C-alpha positions as CSV (number, residue, x, y, z in Angstrom):
1,A,0.0,0.3,-0.2
2,A,3.0,2.2,0.6
3,K,4.6,1.7,-2.5
4,A,1.0,2.5,-4.4
5,A,0.7,5.5,-2.4
6,A,4.3,6.9,-3.4
7,K,3.7,6.2,-7.3
8,A,0.5,8.2,-6.7
9,A,2.5,11.1,-5.1
10,G,4.7,11.3,-7.9
11,G,7.4,8.9,-6.2
12,G,9.1,5.9,-7.7
13,R,9.8,5.6,-11.5
14,V,8.0,7.7,-14.0
15,A,6.2,5.7,-17.1
16,K,7.1,6.7,-20.3
17,S,4.6,8.2,-22.9
18,K,2.9,6.4,-25.7
19,K,4.5,9.2,-27.9
20,E,8.0,8.3,-26.3
21,E,7.3,4.3,-26.6
22,M,6.3,4.7,-30.3
23,E,9.6,6.9,-30.9
24,I,11.8,4.3,-29.8
25,E,9.8,1.3,-31.4
26,K,10.3,3.4,-34.7
27,K,14.1,3.5,-34.0
28,A,14.7,0.0,-33.1
29,K,12.7,-0.7,-36.4
30,Q,14.8,1.5,-38.3
31,V,18.1,0.1,-36.8
32,K,16.5,-3.7,-37.5
33,L,16.0,-2.3,-41.3
34,S,19.1,-1.1,-41.6
35,F,20.9,-4.2,-40.6
36,E,18.3,-6.3,-42.9
37,K,19.7,-4.0,-45.8
38,Q,23.3,-4.3,-44.7
39,Q,23.0,-7.9,-44.6
40,A,21.4,-8.4,-48.0
41,L,24.0,-6.5,-49.5
42,L,26.7,-8.7,-48.2
43,T,24.8,-11.7,-49.5
44,L,24.4,-10.0,-53.0
45,D,28.1,-9.2,-53.0
46,Q,28.7,-12.6,-52.7
47,N,26.8,-13.7,-55.6
48,D,29.5,-14.3,-58.7
49,E,26.4,-13.1,-61.1
50,Y,26.2,-9.8,-59.2
51,H,29.8,-9.3,-60.9
52,K,29.5,-10.6,-64.2
53,E,30.0,-8.0,-66.8
54,H,27.6,-8.5,-69.5
55,T,29.7,-7.4,-72.9
56,D,26.6,-7.8,-75.3
57,T,23.6,-5.4,-74.3
58,T,21.6,-6.0,-77.3
59,I,19.2,-8.9,-76.1
60,L,19.0,-7.3,-72.4
61,L,17.9,-3.8,-74.0
62,A,15.2,-5.6,-76.4
63,L,13.8,-7.3,-73.2
64,W,13.8,-4.2,-71.5
65,K,12.1,-2.2,-74.3
66,R,9.6,-5.2,-74.6
67,I,9.2,-4.8,-70.5
68,S,9.0,-1.3,-70.4
69,S,6.7,-0.7,-73.3
70,H,3.9,-3.5,-71.7
71,R,0.5,-1.4,-71.1
72,T,0.8,-2.3,-67.2
73,S,4.2,-1.0,-66.8
74,A,3.5,3.3,-66.5
75,V,3.9,2.9,-62.9
76,F,7.3,1.0,-62.8
77,R,8.9,3.2,-65.2
78,K,10.4,5.9,-62.5
79,P,11.3,5.7,-58.9
80,V,8.5,5.6,-56.2
81,D,7.7,9.3,-54.9
82,P,8.1,9.4,-51.2
83,A,5.3,11.7,-50.9
84,M,2.8,9.4,-52.9
85,A,3.7,6.7,-50.6
86,P,4.4,7.1,-47.4
87,G,6.7,4.3,-45.8
88,Y,7.7,3.0,-49.2
89,K,11.5,3.7,-48.4
90,E,11.2,1.9,-44.6
91,R,9.7,-1.2,-46.4
92,I,11.6,-2.0,-49.8
93,L,15.1,-2.9,-49.0
94,F,16.2,-2.1,-53.0
95,P,13.8,0.2,-54.3
96,I,14.1,-0.1,-58.0
97,D,12.4,0.8,-61.1
98,L,12.7,0.4,-65.2
99,S,14.9,3.3,-65.4
100,L,17.0,2.5,-63.3
101,I,17.5,-1.2,-64.5
102,R,18.0,0.6,-68.0
103,K,21.0,2.4,-66.8
104,M,22.3,-0.8,-65.2
105,I,22.2,-2.6,-68.4
106,V,23.8,0.7,-70.4
107,C,26.4,0.9,-68.1
108,R,26.8,-3.1,-68.0
109,M,26.3,-3.6,-64.4
């Protein structure tokens, strides 16, 4: 009973507000996501296909053109605007769009 009275009087540990708890949880998620991104990059870097240089890009560019001209490809042609899709960057580890894929083909990545 004495402990309850002390807490009621303002003594003891002060509970964190809901907002503070949400901020801590958000930071923890960001740290975890950052770690996951680093792990995915390390895994990708270890793959030999990732480092393979493509000498002839003709076939890849033809395929890219066919994909990008598809009637449903319009939403994938340009990078996602963060203002139009809140939280996208937190959920998608490696945002990629058709314009970036084309640049990668041209640069022979």
